[in-house]
Backbone as JSON, one array per atom type, in Angstrom:
{
  "sequence": "XXXXXXXXXXXXXXXXXXXXXXXXXXXXXXXXXXXXXXXXXXXXXXXXXXXXXXXXXXXXXXXXXXXXXXXXXXXXXXXXXXXXXXXXXXXXXXXXXXXXXXXXXXXXXXXXXXXXXXXXXXXXXXXXXXXXXXXXXXXXXXXXXXXXXXXXXXXXXXXXXXXXXXXXXXXXXXXXXXXXXXXXXXXXXXXXXXXXXXXXXXXXXXXXXXXXXXXXXXXXXXXXXXXXXXXXXXXXXXXXXXXXXXXXXXXXXXXXXXXXXXXXXXXXXXXXXXXXXXXXXXXXXXXXXXXXXXXXXXXXXXXX",
  "N": [[0.83, -1.21, 0.0], [1.89, 1.28, 0.87], [3.84, 1.49, -1.03], [2.42, 2.04, -3.36], [1.4, 4.55, -2.68], [3.82, 5.93, -2.47], [4.75, 5.82, -5.15], [2.79, 7.36, -6.41], [3.3, 9.8, -5.16], [5.91, 10.38, -6.06], [5.63, 10.63, -8.9], [3.62, 12.51, -8.92], [4.89, 14.73, -7.7], [6.97, 15.27, -9.54], [5.6, 15.79, -11.96], [3.92, 17.83, -11.03], [5.78, 19.84, -10.3], [6.81, 20.38, -12.83], [4.56, 21.43, -14.14], [4.17, 23.68, -12.58], [6.11, 25.36, -13.47], [5.03, 26.15, -15.76], [5.14, 24.28, -17.79], [4.41, 22.25, -20.68], [2.4, 19.55, -20.53], [1.92, 17.67, -22.5], [4.27, 17.49, -23.89], [5.84, 15.71, -22.55], [4.77, 13.3, -23.14], [5.83, 10.87, -24.92], [5.6, 8.37, -26.84], [7.35, 6.9, -28.47], [9.83, 7.11, -27.21], [9.3, 5.75, -24.84], [8.85, 3.2, -25.85], [11.37, 2.6, -26.87], [13.06, 2.71, -24.55], [11.65, 1.11, -22.62], [11.26, -1.28, -24.09], [13.92, -2.05, -24.63], [14.85, -2.41, -22.02], [13.22, -4.52, -21.18], [14.13, -6.45, -22.95], [16.76, -6.81, -22.03], [16.25, -8.06, -19.64], [15.28, -10.57, -20.43], [17.53, -11.51, -21.72], [19.42, -11.77, -19.68], [18.4, -13.43, -17.66], [17.05, -16.57, -16.48], [13.83, -18.22, -16.97], [12.56, -18.84, -14.5], [13.55, -16.97, -12.69], [12.64, -14.63, -13.83], [9.88, -14.95, -13.52], [9.77, -14.98, -10.72], [10.65, -12.41, -10.26], [8.56, -10.86, -11.34], [6.51, -11.67, -9.63], [7.55, -10.73, -7.23], [7.58, -7.94, -7.66], [4.83, -7.4, -7.83], [4.23, -8.14, -5.25], [5.25, -6.04, -3.74], [3.33, -4.15, -3.88], [1.44, -4.82, -2.11], [0.33, -5.08, 1.34], [2.77, -5.86, 3.89], [3.18, -9.28, 4.62], [4.16, -10.09, 7.02], [3.16, -9.41, 9.81], [2.1, -8.47, 13.16], [-0.01, -10.17, 13.85], [0.49, -12.36, 12.18], [2.9, -13.35, 13.21], [2.05, -14.02, 15.8], [0.15, -16.03, 15.3], [1.88, -17.91, 14.22], [3.54, -18.55, 16.41], [1.61, -19.68, 18.02], [0.82, -21.91, 16.48], [3.25, -23.39, 16.49], [3.47, -23.9, 19.2], [1.27, -25.58, 19.64], [1.96, -27.76, 18.0], [4.43, -28.59, 19.03], [3.7, -29.13, 21.65], [2.09, -31.34, 21.32], [4.06, -33.09, 20.41], [5.54, -33.24, 22.73], [3.83, -34.57, 24.49], [3.17, -36.98, 23.17], [5.5, -37.85, 22.13], [8.05, -37.43, 19.62], [7.46, -39.06, 17.48], [4.76, -39.01, 17.5], [3.91, -36.82, 16.04], [4.36, -37.43, 13.48], [2.58, -37.89, 11.32], [1.56, -35.32, 11.07], [3.69, -33.81, 10.07], [4.36, -35.2, 7.8], [2.1, -35.09, 6.16], [1.08, -32.26, 6.05], [-1.09, -30.71, 5.08], [-3.26, -32.24, 5.68], [-3.23, -32.34, 8.34], [-4.64, -31.96, 11.54], [-3.81, -29.9, 13.14], [-2.0, -28.15, 11.64], [-3.57, -27.52, 9.42], [-5.33, -25.66, 10.34], [-4.14, -23.26, 10.05], [-4.03, -21.53, 7.49], [-2.5, -19.52, 6.27], [0.14, -20.03, 7.02], [0.34, -22.55, 5.91], [0.25, -21.94, 3.24], [2.66, -20.74, 2.78], [5.17, -22.07, 1.39], [7.95, -22.25, 1.76], [8.39, -21.78, 4.54], [6.76, -23.81, 5.56], [7.94, -26.21, 4.57], [10.39, -25.89, 5.79], [9.87, -26.17, 8.55], [8.58, -28.72, 8.62], [10.46, -30.45, 7.39], [12.58, -30.22, 9.17], [11.49, -31.25, 11.57], [10.84, -33.78, 10.65], [13.35, -34.86, 10.19], [14.27, -34.86, 12.81], [12.58, -36.75, 13.92], [13.52, -39.13, 12.84], [15.77, -39.53, 14.35], [19.04, -39.66, 15.96], [20.38, -37.35, 15.22], [22.24, -34.68, 16.28], [21.45, -31.66, 18.14], [23.19, -29.53, 17.42], [24.04, -30.27, 14.83], [21.56, -30.25, 13.6], [20.97, -27.57, 13.75], [22.89, -26.57, 12.0], [21.94, -27.63, 9.61], [19.48, -26.27, 9.37], [20.42, -23.67, 9.18], [21.78, -23.81, 6.73], [19.62, -24.33, 5.05], [18.19, -21.91, 5.33], [20.05, -20.15, 4.26], [20.18, -20.93, 1.54], [17.51, -20.45, 0.77], [17.37, -17.67, 1.15], [19.26, -16.8, -0.67], [18.05, -17.55, -3.09], [15.8, -15.91, -2.96], [16.97, -13.43, -3.25], [17.93, -13.36, -5.84], [16.0, -12.51, -7.94], [15.82, -9.87, -7.03], [18.41, -8.87, -7.43], [18.47, -9.06, -10.19], [16.48, -7.22, -10.94], [17.58, -4.9, -9.9], [19.79, -4.63, -11.56], [18.52, -4.04, -13.95], [17.41, -1.56, -13.25], [19.75, -0.08, -12.93], [20.58, 0.02, -15.54], [18.8, 1.65, -16.84], [19.26, 4.59, -16.93], [21.34, 4.62, -18.84], [20.04, 3.46, -21.05], [18.19, 5.44, -21.44], [19.86, 7.44, -22.37], [20.58, 6.27, -24.77], [18.11, 6.39, -26.12], [17.91, 9.16, -26.21], [20.11, 9.85, -27.85], [19.33, 8.68, -30.25], [17.17, 10.34, -30.73], [18.51, 12.75, -31.15], [19.88, 12.14, -33.5], [17.73, 11.94, -35.26], [16.89, 14.57, -35.09], [19.06, 15.94, -36.22], [18.75, 15.22, -38.84], [16.68, 16.81, -39.53], [17.4, 19.45, -39.68], [17.11, 21.39, -41.62], [14.49, 22.12, -41.53], [11.49, 23.77, -40.16], [11.96, 25.89, -37.27], [10.26, 25.29, -35.1], [9.62, 22.62, -35.47], [12.11, 21.43, -35.18], [12.62, 22.07, -32.53], [10.66, 20.52, -31.22], [11.6, 17.95, -31.75], [14.07, 17.97, -30.45], [13.17, 18.26, -27.83], [11.81, 15.86, -27.54], [13.97, 14.09, -27.63], [15.36, 14.78, -25.29], [13.49, 14.04, -23.42], [13.77, 11.3, -23.41], [16.18, 10.84, -21.96], [15.34, 11.93, -19.54], [13.2, 10.2, -18.83], [14.55, 7.76, -18.51], [16.25, 8.25, -16.3], [14.36, 8.97, -14.34], [12.78, 6.62, -14.15], [14.69, 4.88, -13.2], [15.66, 5.92, -10.64], [13.33, 6.74, -9.41], [11.38, 4.77, -9.55], [11.91, 1.89, -10.43], [14.33, 1.29, -9.06], [13.65, 1.91, -6.25], [11.58, -0.03, -5.97], [13.04, -2.41, -6.22], [14.58, -2.14, -3.91], [12.57, -2.33, -1.99], [11.79, -4.97, -2.42], [14.09, -6.24, -1.51], [13.94, -5.74, 1.24], [11.65, -7.2, 1.82], [12.54, -9.79, 1.29], [14.48, -9.98, 3.3], [12.8, -9.81, 5.51], [11.37, -12.2, 5.31], [13.44, -14.0, 5.64], [14.11, -13.39, 8.25], [11.79, -14.29, 9.46], [11.99, -17.06, 9.06], [14.19, -17.43, 10.67], [13.11, -17.1, 13.22], [11.46, -19.37, 13.38], [13.49, -21.25, 13.35], [14.8, -20.71, 15.79], [12.84, -21.46, 17.67], [12.4, -24.21, 17.07], [14.99, -25.28, 17.44], [15.41, -24.73, 20.15], [13.47, -26.37, 21.31], [14.36, -28.89, 20.45], [16.68, -29.02, 21.87], [15.75, -29.6, 24.32], [14.1, -27.89, 25.79], [10.95, -26.94, 27.23], [7.81, -26.7, 25.4], [6.47, -24.17, 25.8], [8.54, -22.54, 26.69], [10.29, -22.7, 24.55], [8.78, -21.46, 22.58], [8.62, -18.94, 23.73], [11.26, -18.13, 23.5], [11.36, -17.87, 20.74], [9.56, -15.76, 20.46], [11.04, -13.67, 21.56], [12.83, -13.29, 19.53], [11.53, -11.95, 17.58], [11.17, -8.94, 15.65], [11.16, -5.88, 17.47], [9.12, -3.95, 17.05], [7.09, -5.44, 16.05], [6.7, -7.47, 17.78], [4.65, -9.57, 19.68], [3.16, -9.21, 22.93], [4.08, -10.9, 26.0], [1.82, -11.67, 27.43], [-0.13, -11.65, 25.42], [0.82, -13.71, 23.82], [0.63, -15.84, 25.62], [-2.12, -15.96, 26.08], [-2.93, -16.67, 23.51], [-1.78, -19.2, 23.31], [-3.16, -20.49, 25.36], [-5.63, -20.55, 24.21], [-5.13, -22.42, 22.31], [-4.49, -24.76, 23.57], [-4.57, -26.5, 26.71], [-4.14, -24.42, 29.59], [-0.79, -23.4, 30.23], [1.07, -25.14, 32.65], [3.06, -25.48, 35.68], [4.53, -27.75, 35.16], [4.81, -27.67, 32.46], [6.88, -25.97, 32.02], [9.1, -27.31, 32.62], [12.22, -28.87, 31.72], [12.49, -30.92, 28.79], [13.33, -33.99, 27.36], [14.09, -34.9, 24.09], [15.22, -37.07, 22.94], [14.42, -39.77, 23.78], [11.89, -39.96, 22.54], [12.63, -39.93, 19.91], [13.97, -42.28, 19.79], [11.95, -44.11, 20.14], [10.77, -43.97, 17.67]],
  "CA": [[0.0, 0.0, 0.0], [2.76, 2.44, 0.93], [4.55, 1.57, -2.3], [1.54, 2.74, -4.3], [1.39, 5.96, -2.27], [5.11, 6.49, -2.84], [4.79, 6.01, -6.61], [1.95, 8.52, -6.72], [3.99, 11.01, -4.68], [7.05, 10.65, -6.95], [5.18, 11.15, -10.2], [2.87, 13.75, -8.67], [5.83, 15.82, -7.44], [7.69, 15.59, -10.78], [4.67, 16.44, -12.9], [3.46, 19.08, -10.43], [6.83, 20.84, -10.45], [6.88, 20.73, -14.25], [3.42, 22.29, -14.46], [4.34, 24.95, -11.89], [6.97, 26.18, -14.33], [4.25, 26.38, -16.99], [5.5, 23.32, -18.82], [3.3, 21.62, -21.4], [2.43, 18.13, -20.18], [1.91, 16.86, -23.72], [5.63, 17.31, -24.37], [6.41, 14.55, -21.87], [4.17, 12.08, -23.69], [6.63, 10.46, -26.08], [5.49, 6.9, -26.93], [8.53, 6.29, -29.1], [10.87, 7.02, -26.19], [8.91, 4.67, -23.94], [9.07, 1.92, -26.54], [12.82, 2.37, -26.94], [13.62, 2.43, -23.23], [10.97, -0.03, -22.03], [11.55, -2.49, -24.86], [15.31, -2.44, -24.42], [14.96, -2.91, -20.64], [12.6, -5.85, -21.17], [15.03, -7.35, -23.65], [17.9, -7.16, -21.17], [15.77, -9.02, -18.64], [15.24, -11.9, -21.06], [18.9, -11.93, -22.04], [20.25, -12.03, -18.49], [17.8, -14.25, -16.62], [16.19, -17.69, -16.85], [12.41, -17.93, -16.8], [12.11, -18.91, -13.11], [13.89, -15.71, -12.03], [11.73, -13.62, -14.38], [8.59, -15.14, -12.84], [9.94, -14.54, -9.34], [10.75, -10.96, -10.29], [7.2, -10.34, -11.53], [5.78, -11.92, -8.39], [8.09, -9.83, -6.21], [7.12, -6.58, -7.94], [3.42, -7.34, -7.41], [4.2, -8.23, -3.8], [5.56, -4.74, -3.12], [2.12, -3.32, -3.9], [0.55, -5.33, -1.07], [0.89, -4.93, 2.7], [3.69, -6.91, 4.3], [2.48, -10.4, 5.28], [4.77, -10.37, 8.31], [2.67, -8.47, 10.8], [2.06, -9.04, 14.5], [-0.95, -11.29, 13.85], [1.15, -13.52, 11.55], [3.86, -13.89, 14.18], [1.31, -14.61, 16.91], [-0.39, -17.29, 14.8], [2.99, -18.85, 14.06], [3.9, -19.02, 17.74], [0.51, -20.54, 18.47], [0.95, -23.16, 15.73], [4.4, -24.13, 16.98], [3.16, -24.38, 20.55], [0.37, -26.74, 19.5], [2.68, -28.88, 17.4], [5.45, -29.08, 19.97], [3.01, -29.71, 22.82], [1.7, -32.7, 20.92], [5.29, -33.88, 20.39], [5.95, -33.45, 24.13], [2.94, -35.54, 25.13], [3.14, -38.27, 22.48], [6.8, -38.14, 21.55], [8.2, -36.89, 18.26], [6.78, -39.94, 16.52], [3.33, -38.69, 17.52], [3.58, -35.77, 15.07], [4.85, -37.86, 12.17], [1.54, -37.64, 10.31], [1.41, -33.88, 10.91], [4.78, -33.27, 9.25], [4.38, -35.89, 6.51], [0.96, -34.6, 5.39], [0.61, -31.08, 6.8], [-2.39, -30.23, 4.61], [-4.29, -33.07, 6.3], [-3.03, -32.28, 9.78], [-5.67, -31.21, 12.28], [-3.19, -28.7, 13.69], [-1.45, -27.25, 10.62], [-4.63, -27.09, 8.5], [-6.04, -24.5, 10.92], [-3.34, -22.06, 9.79], [-3.87, -21.52, 6.03], [-1.42, -18.61, 5.85], [1.39, -20.77, 7.18], [0.3, -23.66, 4.96], [0.49, -21.39, 1.9], [4.07, -20.35, 2.7], [5.81, -23.37, 1.21], [9.3, -22.22, 2.33], [8.28, -21.96, 5.99], [6.15, -25.12, 5.8], [8.96, -27.24, 4.37], [11.45, -25.67, 6.78], [9.44, -26.79, 9.81], [8.29, -30.14, 8.45], [11.69, -31.18, 7.11], [13.37, -30.25, 10.39], [10.89, -32.2, 12.51], [10.95, -35.12, 10.05], [14.72, -35.32, 10.46], [14.37, -35.13, 14.25], [11.85, -37.99, 14.2], [14.36, -40.26, 12.5], [16.7, -39.71, 15.45], [20.46, -39.75, 15.67], [20.93, -36.07, 14.78], [22.45, -33.79, 17.4], [20.92, -30.31, 17.93], [24.17, -28.7, 16.7], [23.95, -30.61, 13.41], [20.26, -29.78, 13.12], [21.1, -26.12, 13.58], [23.65, -26.37, 10.78], [21.03, -27.92, 8.5], [18.52, -25.17, 9.25], [21.17, -22.51, 8.69], [22.01, -24.03, 5.3], [18.32, -24.16, 4.39], [17.9, -20.48, 5.3], [21.0, -19.5, 3.34], [19.76, -21.22, 0.17], [16.24, -19.76, 0.53], [17.62, -16.24, 1.03], [19.97, -16.61, -1.94], [17.05, -17.62, -4.16], [14.94, -14.73, -2.87], [17.71, -12.25, -3.66], [18.24, -13.39, -7.26], [15.18, -11.55, -8.69], [16.15, -8.52, -6.59], [19.63, -8.49, -8.14], [18.12, -8.88, -11.61], [15.74, -5.96, -11.08], [18.54, -3.82, -9.64], [20.58, -4.49, -12.77], [17.67, -3.32, -14.92], [17.33, -0.17, -12.8], [21.04, 0.56, -13.22], [20.74, 0.18, -16.99], [17.81, 2.58, -17.39], [19.84, 5.86, -17.38], [22.07, 4.39, -20.09], [19.06, 3.27, -22.12], [17.63, 6.77, -21.7], [20.82, 8.14, -23.23], [20.44, 5.68, -26.1], [16.92, 6.98, -26.72], [18.2, 10.57, -26.5], [21.0, 9.91, -29.01], [18.51, 8.42, -31.44], [16.39, 11.56, -30.98], [19.43, 13.74, -31.73], [20.11, 11.73, -34.89], [16.54, 12.35, -36.02], [16.9, 16.04, -35.14], [20.08, 16.38, -37.18], [18.21, 15.04, -40.18], [15.61, 17.78, -39.8], [17.93, 20.79, -39.43], [16.65, 22.37, -42.62], [13.06, 22.36, -41.36], [11.07, 24.9, -39.33], [12.5, 25.84, -35.9], [9.3, 24.65, -34.19], [9.75, 21.17, -35.65], [13.39, 21.03, -34.58], [12.44, 22.17, -31.09], [9.89, 19.35, -30.76], [12.45, 16.76, -31.82], [15.05, 18.08, -29.36], [12.44, 17.99, -26.59], [11.56, 14.41, -27.48], [15.24, 13.44, -27.32], [15.66, 15.01, -23.88], [12.54, 13.26, -22.63], [14.33, 9.96, -23.28], [17.09, 10.86, -20.81], [14.51, 12.19, -18.36], [12.46, 9.0, -18.46], [15.48, 6.75, -18.03], [16.7, 8.59, -14.94], [13.2, 8.91, -13.44], [12.41, 5.23, -13.94], [15.74, 4.24, -12.39], [15.74, 6.37, -9.26], [12.02, 7.04, -8.85], [10.43, 3.66, -9.62], [12.45, 0.53, -10.43], [15.28, 1.17, -7.96], [12.94, 1.75, -4.98], [10.87, -1.31, -5.92], [14.06, -3.42, -5.92], [14.92, -1.97, -2.5], [11.44, -2.88, -1.24], [11.89, -6.43, -2.52], [15.18, -6.65, -0.62], [13.42, -5.72, 2.61], [10.73, -8.32, 1.95], [13.36, -11.0, 1.39], [15.08, -9.97, 4.63], [11.74, -10.09, 6.47], [11.08, -13.63, 5.25], [14.58, -14.68, 6.25], [13.93, -13.2, 9.69], [10.7, -15.17, 9.88], [12.57, -18.41, 9.16], [15.08, -17.44, 11.83], [12.27, -17.31, 14.4], [11.13, -20.8, 13.37], [14.72, -21.96, 13.71], [15.04, -20.53, 17.22], [11.87, -22.26, 18.41], [12.66, -25.62, 16.85], [16.26, -25.64, 18.06], [15.22, -24.71, 21.6], [12.73, -27.58, 21.68], [15.21, -30.06, 20.23], [17.68, -29.03, 22.94], [15.13, -30.1, 25.54], [13.23, -26.93, 26.46], [9.51, -27.16, 27.12], [7.23, -25.94, 24.28], [6.16, -22.78, 26.13], [9.81, -21.82, 26.76], [10.8, -22.62, 23.18], [7.99, -20.42, 21.9], [9.02, -17.66, 24.3], [12.53, -17.76, 22.87], [11.01, -17.39, 19.41], [8.94, -14.43, 20.6], [12.11, -12.7, 21.79], [13.57, -13.08, 18.28], [10.7, -11.15, 16.67], [11.48, -7.51, 15.73], [10.45, -5.29, 18.61], [7.9, -3.23, 16.66], [6.08, -6.44, 15.67], [6.69, -8.54, 18.78], [3.5, -9.59, 20.59], [3.51, -9.25, 24.35], [4.04, -12.24, 26.6], [0.42, -11.96, 27.77], [-0.85, -11.99, 24.18], [1.26, -15.05, 23.42], [0.1, -16.81, 26.58], [-3.54, -16.1, 25.79], [-3.06, -17.43, 22.26], [-1.46, -20.61, 23.61], [-4.27, -21.03, 26.15], [-6.71, -20.85, 23.28], [-4.76, -23.56, 21.48], [-4.41, -25.96, 24.4], [-4.79, -26.21, 28.13], [-3.25, -23.39, 30.11], [0.5, -23.95, 30.65], [1.25, -25.33, 34.08], [4.47, -25.5, 36.08], [5.19, -28.89, 34.5], [5.09, -27.33, 31.07], [8.11, -25.2, 31.96], [10.21, -28.19, 32.95], [12.94, -29.34, 30.53], [12.01, -32.17, 28.22], [14.3, -34.63, 26.48], [13.45, -35.38, 22.87], [15.9, -38.27, 22.45], [13.63, -40.99, 23.91], [10.84, -39.98, 21.52], [13.25, -40.29, 18.65], [14.34, -43.7, 19.84], [10.74, -44.87, 19.94], [10.48, -44.04, 16.23]],
  "C": [[0.86, 1.26, 0.0], [3.57, 2.6, -0.36], [3.72, 2.32, -3.33], [1.49, 4.23, -3.97], [2.7, 6.63, -2.68], [5.23, 6.75, -4.32], [3.98, 7.22, -7.01], [2.62, 9.83, -6.3], [5.13, 11.38, -5.62], [6.57, 11.28, -8.25], [4.36, 12.43, -10.03], [3.78, 14.93, -8.46], [6.55, 16.24, -8.73], [6.77, 16.33, -11.75], [4.19, 17.77, -12.36], [4.49, 20.18, -10.56], [6.97, 21.31, -11.89], [5.76, 21.69, -14.64], [3.54, 23.65, -13.77], [5.22, 25.9, -12.68], [6.35, 26.39, -15.71], [4.72, 25.48, -18.14], [4.26, 22.72, -19.46], [3.39, 20.11, -21.21], [2.5, 17.23, -21.42], [3.32, 16.59, -24.24], [6.26, 16.05, -23.77], [5.85, 13.22, -22.4], [4.87, 11.75, -24.99], [6.61, 8.93, -26.18], [6.73, 6.24, -27.51], [9.67, 6.13, -28.1], [10.58, 5.89, -25.2], [9.15, 3.31, -24.57], [10.55, 1.59, -26.57], [13.38, 1.94, -25.59], [12.99, 1.17, -22.62], [11.27, -1.33, -22.76], [12.96, -2.98, -24.66], [15.5, -3.01, -23.02], [14.37, -4.31, -20.54], [13.5, -6.87, -21.86], [16.22, -7.76, -22.8], [17.5, -8.15, -20.08], [15.78, -10.43, -19.21], [16.64, -12.41, -21.4], [19.62, -12.44, -20.8], [19.69, -13.07, -17.53], [17.02, -15.44, -17.18], [14.74, -17.4, -16.47], [11.98, -17.95, -15.34], [12.42, -17.62, -12.36], [12.98, -14.59, -12.54], [10.36, -13.72, -13.71], [8.66, -14.66, -11.39], [10.03, -13.02, -9.25], [9.36, -10.32, -10.42], [6.38, -10.51, -10.26], [6.24, -10.97, -7.29], [7.63, -8.39, -6.4], [5.66, -6.42, -7.51], [3.32, -7.4, -5.88], [4.49, -6.92, -3.09], [4.33, -3.84, -3.06], [1.11, -3.75, -2.84], [1.16, -5.07, 0.3], [1.81, -6.09, 3.03], [2.93, -8.03, 5.0], [3.01, -10.67, 6.68], [4.4, -9.28, 9.31], [2.56, -9.18, 12.15], [1.12, -10.24, 14.57], [-0.32, -12.54, 13.25], [2.13, -14.16, 12.53], [3.14, -14.6, 15.33], [0.72, -15.96, 16.51], [0.7, -18.35, 14.66], [3.43, -19.42, 15.4], [2.85, -19.99, 18.29], [0.58, -21.91, 17.79], [2.09, -24.01, 16.28], [4.16, -24.67, 18.38], [2.27, -25.61, 20.49], [1.14, -27.96, 19.02], [3.69, -29.47, 18.37], [4.84, -29.65, 21.24], [2.57, -31.13, 22.53], [2.92, -33.62, 20.9], [5.76, -34.17, 21.81], [5.12, -34.54, 24.79], [3.04, -36.93, 24.5], [4.5, -38.69, 21.94], [6.85, -37.61, 20.12], [7.49, -37.74, 17.23], [5.29, -39.64, 16.46], [2.93, -37.61, 16.54], [4.05, -36.15, 13.67], [3.84, -37.59, 11.07], [1.38, -36.15, 10.05], [2.48, -33.3, 9.98], [4.87, -33.96, 7.89], [3.28, -35.38, 5.59], [0.37, -33.39, 6.09], [-0.76, -30.56, 6.37], [-3.54, -31.01, 5.24], [-4.18, -33.07, 7.82], [-4.11, -31.44, 10.45], [-5.11, -29.9, 12.82], [-2.81, -27.71, 12.59], [-2.55, -26.71, 9.71], [-5.41, -25.9, 9.03], [-5.32, -23.19, 10.67], [-3.06, -21.97, 8.28], [-2.76, -20.61, 5.54], [-0.08, -19.3, 5.94], [1.45, -21.9, 6.16], [0.62, -23.18, 3.55], [1.94, -20.95, 1.71], [4.91, -21.61, 2.6], [7.24, -23.39, 1.77], [9.25, -22.5, 3.84], [7.74, -23.35, 6.32], [7.19, -26.23, 5.66], [10.08, -27.12, 5.4], [11.1, -26.37, 8.09], [9.28, -28.3, 9.67], [9.56, -30.96, 8.21], [12.56, -31.29, 8.37], [12.82, -31.28, 11.38], [10.95, -33.62, 11.96], [12.34, -35.71, 10.31], [14.88, -35.66, 11.94], [13.68, -36.44, 14.61], [12.7, -39.22, 13.89], [15.4, -40.55, 13.57], [18.15, -39.73, 14.99], [21.11, -38.46, 15.21], [21.04, -35.15, 15.99], [21.87, -32.39, 17.1], [21.88, -29.4, 17.16], [24.1, -28.97, 15.2], [22.63, -30.16, 12.81], [20.29, -28.28, 12.87], [21.86, -25.8, 12.3], [22.78, -26.6, 9.54], [20.04, -26.78, 8.28], [19.2, -23.92, 8.72], [21.44, -22.62, 7.19], [20.72, -23.83, 4.51], [17.97, -22.68, 4.26], [18.79, -19.75, 4.31], [20.58, -19.7, 1.88], [18.47, -20.46, -0.16], [16.47, -18.26, 0.33], [18.34, -15.92, -0.28], [18.98, -16.62, -3.11], [16.15, -16.39, -4.15], [15.64, -13.48, -3.36], [18.05, -12.23, -5.15], [17.35, -12.47, -8.09], [15.44, -10.11, -8.29], [17.39, -8.02, -7.33], [19.35, -8.24, -9.61], [17.41, -7.55, -11.83], [16.65, -4.77, -10.83], [19.41, -3.57, -10.86], [19.79, -3.73, -13.84], [17.59, -1.85, -14.55], [18.62, 0.58, -13.14], [21.23, 0.83, -14.71], [19.82, 1.25, -17.58], [18.39, 3.95, -17.76], [20.61, 5.73, -18.69], [21.13, 4.2, -21.27], [18.36, 4.58, -22.45], [18.55, 7.59, -22.58], [20.77, 7.6, -24.65], [19.25, 6.29, -26.83], [17.17, 8.45, -27.09], [19.1, 10.72, -27.72], [20.23, 9.64, -30.3], [17.67, 9.65, -31.78], [17.26, 12.65, -31.59], [19.72, 13.42, -33.19], [18.94, 12.16, -35.77], [16.51, 13.87, -36.16], [17.89, 16.55, -36.16], [19.6, 16.23, -38.62], [17.14, 16.04, -40.53], [16.1, 19.21, -39.61], [17.45, 21.82, -40.43], [15.2, 22.74, -42.47], [12.76, 23.58, -40.5], [11.65, 24.78, -37.92], [11.58, 25.12, -34.92], [9.43, 23.12, -34.26], [11.04, 20.66, -35.01], [13.29, 21.05, -33.05], [11.69, 20.98, -30.52], [10.76, 18.1, -30.73], [13.52, 16.78, -30.73], [14.39, 17.76, -28.02], [12.18, 16.5, -26.43], [12.83, 13.66, -27.11], [15.58, 13.59, -25.84], [14.73, 14.25, -22.96], [13.04, 11.83, -22.43], [15.27, 9.87, -22.08], [16.31, 11.04, -19.51], [13.8, 10.93, -17.89], [13.39, 7.92, -17.9], [15.91, 7.0, -16.61], [15.55, 8.48, -13.94], [12.81, 7.47, -13.14], [13.42, 4.5, -13.06], [15.61, 4.62, -10.93], [14.38, 6.63, -8.61], [11.06, 5.88, -8.84], [11.1, 2.29, -9.46], [13.44, 0.32, -9.28], [14.61, 1.03, -6.61], [12.17, 0.45, -4.86], [11.85, -2.44, -5.6], [14.47, -3.35, -4.44], [13.83, -2.54, -1.6], [11.47, -4.4, -1.26], [13.0, -6.99, -1.64], [14.7, -6.73, 0.82], [12.44, -6.87, 2.83], [11.49, -9.64, 2.08], [14.01, -11.11, 2.76], [14.04, -10.31, 5.7], [11.39, -11.57, 6.48], [12.21, -14.43, 5.87], [14.52, -14.56, 7.77], [12.83, -14.08, 10.25], [11.19, -16.61, 10.02], [13.5, -18.52, 10.37], [14.3, -17.68, 13.12], [11.84, -18.78, 14.5], [12.33, -21.63, 13.82], [14.98, -21.88, 15.2], [14.12, -21.44, 18.03], [12.18, -23.75, 18.29], [13.94, -26.08, 17.55], [16.13, -25.68, 19.58], [14.48, -25.96, 22.06], [13.6, -28.82, 21.53], [16.34, -30.15, 21.26], [17.09, -29.47, 24.28], [14.24, -29.12, 26.27], [11.77, -27.29, 26.26], [8.94, -26.29, 26.01], [6.99, -24.46, 24.59], [7.44, -21.95, 26.22], [10.44, -21.67, 25.38], [10.09, -21.52, 22.4], [8.35, -19.04, 22.43], [10.35, -17.19, 23.72], [12.28, -17.25, 21.45], [10.39, -16.0, 19.45], [9.99, -13.35, 20.79], [12.89, -12.39, 20.52], [12.79, -12.26, 17.27], [11.11, -9.68, 16.78], [10.58, -6.8, 16.73], [9.15, -4.61, 18.2], [6.78, -4.17, 16.23], [5.9, -7.52, 16.74], [5.43, -8.49, 19.64], [3.97, -9.66, 22.03], [3.45, -10.68, 24.86], [2.6, -12.63, 26.92], [-0.37, -12.36, 26.53], [-0.46, -13.38, 23.7], [0.66, -16.11, 24.33], [-1.38, -17.04, 26.34], [-3.77, -16.91, 24.52], [-2.79, -18.91, 22.5], [-2.56, -21.25, 24.45], [-5.45, -21.36, 25.25], [-6.42, -22.06, 22.43], [-4.76, -24.86, 22.28], [-4.72, -25.57, 25.83], [-3.77, -25.19, 28.6], [-1.94, -24.01, 30.57], [0.59, -24.04, 32.17], [2.74, -25.33, 34.39], [5.22, -26.63, 35.39], [5.56, -28.57, 33.07], [6.39, -26.54, 30.94], [9.34, -26.06, 32.28], [10.91, -28.65, 31.69], [12.39, -30.67, 30.08], [13.07, -32.71, 27.29], [13.58, -35.21, 25.28], [14.07, -36.67, 22.38], [15.08, -39.53, 22.61], [12.55, -41.09, 22.87], [11.41, -40.4, 20.19], [13.57, -41.78, 18.63], [13.13, -44.58, 19.63], [10.4, -45.02, 18.47], [11.24, -45.2, 15.6]]
}
């Protein structure tokens, strides 16, 4: 939403300032310059990137026009989901949640959280980690290394479309110069004509440079920056899942593991302890003193 407001402010300020100086808005409407710059930029995208990155780039650009999915409600729901899942593992052993992690869409617990279920990166991150823990024989340190590797690969993939879009943004001023040079060539061929005609052609050539710079620094560059922040936010979200899972696999009770995850949430989005406790009470019986006692996950793994 703020991205849309920002785009309107950028173009509104540029056009408004131009009109304040009694400029003629029609002069800025140069379809040929747009075709030259836009077509060349689109061509560079196809030259430099495979189709999966192009699709991810398009999806990322559309995502910047929507509110961030990582709000306080999303974090609270995630903590609640993890508390339910880990509480079940505490009571029945890790083998007791095997069906939940093997078929999460059919799980009575996971299916109640469609937002989490739709996030395939987070879903696979949690399910694959718990699936590995169920098999047993993996130390928490090694599990942490696996989760770290998973996060690194996911973040690298998320940053590839950002890098591609940043490259396009960097090329736009140069493509604007290309359009301007072509306009100058056309102008030179019309030097014997009326001054008014030459003036229009020079204006059209300068509009090419103007559009290239404006699109770079006023539109495409900021969108790429927004996509970077979204990728970082998703990586931070995975980090919270990692903290909770690792704490539980080290033997902490579910409520303490979830509390550690809550502390890893950015402060401006972090739900209060009371809000988290109320959410967990709504998911299961109220935590008792026994729920805060350490729990060993190794026996459950051995039962598997």
